C-alpha positions as CSV (number, residue, x, y, z in Angstrom):
1,M,23.1,7.5,39.8
2,E,25.7,4.9,40.4
3,R,28.6,5.0,37.9
4,L,28.3,2.1,35.5
5,I,31.3,0.5,33.8
6,I,30.8,0.7,30.0
7,Q,32.6,-0.5,26.9
8,V,33.8,2.3,24.6
9,E,35.3,2.3,21.2
10,C,37.7,5.2,20.8
11,Y,40.0,7.0,18.4
12,S,43.6,6.9,19.6
13,D,46.3,8.9,18.0
14,Y,48.9,10.6,20.2
15,K,47.4,9.1,23.3
16,Y,45.1,6.2,24.2
17,A,41.4,7.0,24.6
18,Q,41.8,10.4,22.8
19,S,38.2,10.6,21.5
20,P,35.3,8.1,22.1
21,V,33.3,7.2,18.9
22,A,30.8,4.7,20.3
23,F,29.8,3.0,23.6
24,T,27.8,0.0,24.7
25,L,25.4,0.4,27.6
26,Q,23.4,-2.6,28.8
27,G,24.0,-4.5,25.6
28,E,23.0,-1.7,23.3
29,K,25.6,0.1,21.1
30,Y,25.3,3.9,20.8
31,E,27.3,5.8,18.1
32,I,28.6,9.2,19.2
33,R,27.4,12.0,16.9
34,R,29.7,14.6,18.6
35,I,31.7,15.5,21.6
36,L,30.1,18.6,23.3
37,A,32.7,19.0,26.0
38,R,35.9,17.4,27.4
39,W,38.1,18.0,30.4
40,R,40.6,16.3,32.6
41,E,40.6,15.9,36.4
42,A,43.5,14.0,38.2
43,A,44.0,10.8,36.1
44,K,40.6,10.9,34.5
45,D,39.3,12.2,31.2
46,F,35.7,13.3,31.0
47,F,33.6,13.7,27.8
48,V,30.0,15.0,27.3
49,V,28.8,13.2,24.2
50,Q,25.6,13.3,22.1
51,I,24.2,10.4,20.2
52,P,22.1,10.8,17.0
53,E,18.8,10.7,18.9
54,G,19.9,13.9,20.8
55,K,20.5,12.4,24.2
56,E,23.6,13.5,26.1
57,Y,25.8,11.3,28.2
58,T,28.8,12.2,30.4
59,I,31.4,9.4,30.2
60,S,34.9,9.1,31.8
61,Y,38.1,7.2,31.2
62,E,40.1,6.3,34.3
63,E,43.8,5.6,33.3
64,G,44.7,3.8,36.5
65,S,42.1,1.1,36.1
66,D,41.8,1.3,32.3
67,R,38.0,1.6,32.6
68,W,35.3,3.7,31.1
69,H,32.3,4.8,33.2
70,L,28.9,6.3,32.6
71,E,28.8,9.3,34.9
72,K,25.5,10.9,33.9
73,M,22.6,10.7,31.4
74,K,20.6,13.7,30.1
75,E,17.4,13.0,28.1
């Protein structure tokens, strides 16, 4: 799957993009029910998130470009 650039609403406290709360993919907004996992690699933060319908998405935030990407979808 090619990485897609997505729009993300996030909670920011001590750092920007601390926790995503919703994202928009192909014009549709998805609320994030919970964050299942998070980790950091180089200058990138990864999050495995679950939406209310139960689907899981892996999204990432790249500091250098200030962009969010959809990395993977799991039905």
